[in-house]
N, C-alpha and C positions, 0 to 999 in steps of 0.2 A: 504494500500500500504506500509506503514511503517513496518508493521509486516512482509510482504513479503521480504522487503530488509533486515530486521534484521535476518530473518531465513537464507537467502542466505549468509549473512556475517558470521553467526554462523557456517554454514556448511563449507564454504570455508576456514575458519580460524581455524578449529579444529586442536588441537595439533598433533594428530596422522595421519593427512592427508598425503597421498602420491600420487603424480600425476603419472598416468600410461603412459608409453611411448606407442606409437603405430603409426599407419599411417592412412591415410584417413581423413575423415571429422572430426572425434573426436580426432585427434592427439593432445595430450597435454591438453585436456579438461576433461578427465576421471580421477576420483580420487578414491583412495581406502581409506576407513576409517574403519580400523579393519576388521570386517567380512562383510562389506558393500562396494558396488561399486556404485559410484555416477557418472552419465553421463548426459549430457544435453538432455533435451527433444527435439524431432524433429518431422517432419511430419510423421515419421514411428513409433512413440512411441506407438500409439494405437494398431497397428497390432502386434508389438513386445510383448506388454503386453498381448494381447490375446493369442498369441502363447505360451508364457511362462506359462500363467495360464492353458492352455490346457495341456501342457506337465506335469505340476505339478499334474493336476487332474487325468491323466492317469498313474501316477507313474513313469515317466521318471526322473531319478535322475542326468542326465548328463548336465543339464542346470541350470542357476541361477533362483532364485525365485524372482519375482517382488514384492517388499514390499511397493510400493507407489511412490508418487511424492511430492517434497517439493522445493519451491523456484526455479522452472524451471529445477529441476534435477530429473531424475528417480533414484530410490533407488532399487538396486538389491543385492542379496546375493553374496558374493565373492566366486568364484569357482577357486580353485587352479589349475594352469596349465599355458600353454603358448598359444598364438595365433600368427599367421603369415599371414601377408598380402603380404609380399615380402621376398625374401632371405630365402627360406625354407632350414633349415639345413639338412645335410645328415642323421643324426640320426633319423629324422622324417620319413625317408623312410625305416628304419630298421624293420625286421619282428615283434619284440615285440611291437613297436609303432603302426604299421599297424594293428596288431591283436587287440589292444585296441580300435583303431578307428573303426574297423569292429564290435567289440562288442557293442560299443555305437550306431553305425548306425543300427545294428540289433535290439537292445533294442528299439530304436526310432521307427523303422517301425513296430515292434511287438505291441507296446503300442497304436499305432494309427490305427483306422479303416479307410478304404477308404472314402474319402470325408470330413474328419475332418479338413484338412488344406485347 
């Protein structure tokens, strides 16, 4: 148990740690550490890990890679970009952005065969 607490303290007090803003259940509890994203484990962690592993296996590059768990945190690769739960900015509805979203959605559906999810 002591090792678990020490690992948690080491992760949470890393010099380059940056708390990610957001909304919803994980608001203020998701941290960026260089090229890694650390988020609390939850009841959905297993299904999210399975989906991310499947996406990696089929070659979909638009999602983070699950790298493991430590001290009650999931460790994912950092994917540059923005997310929006509320207050979607107008530029997100512009044709170039919509085209990129469509490209990712098409790649997602092309990589998965029916019944994989």
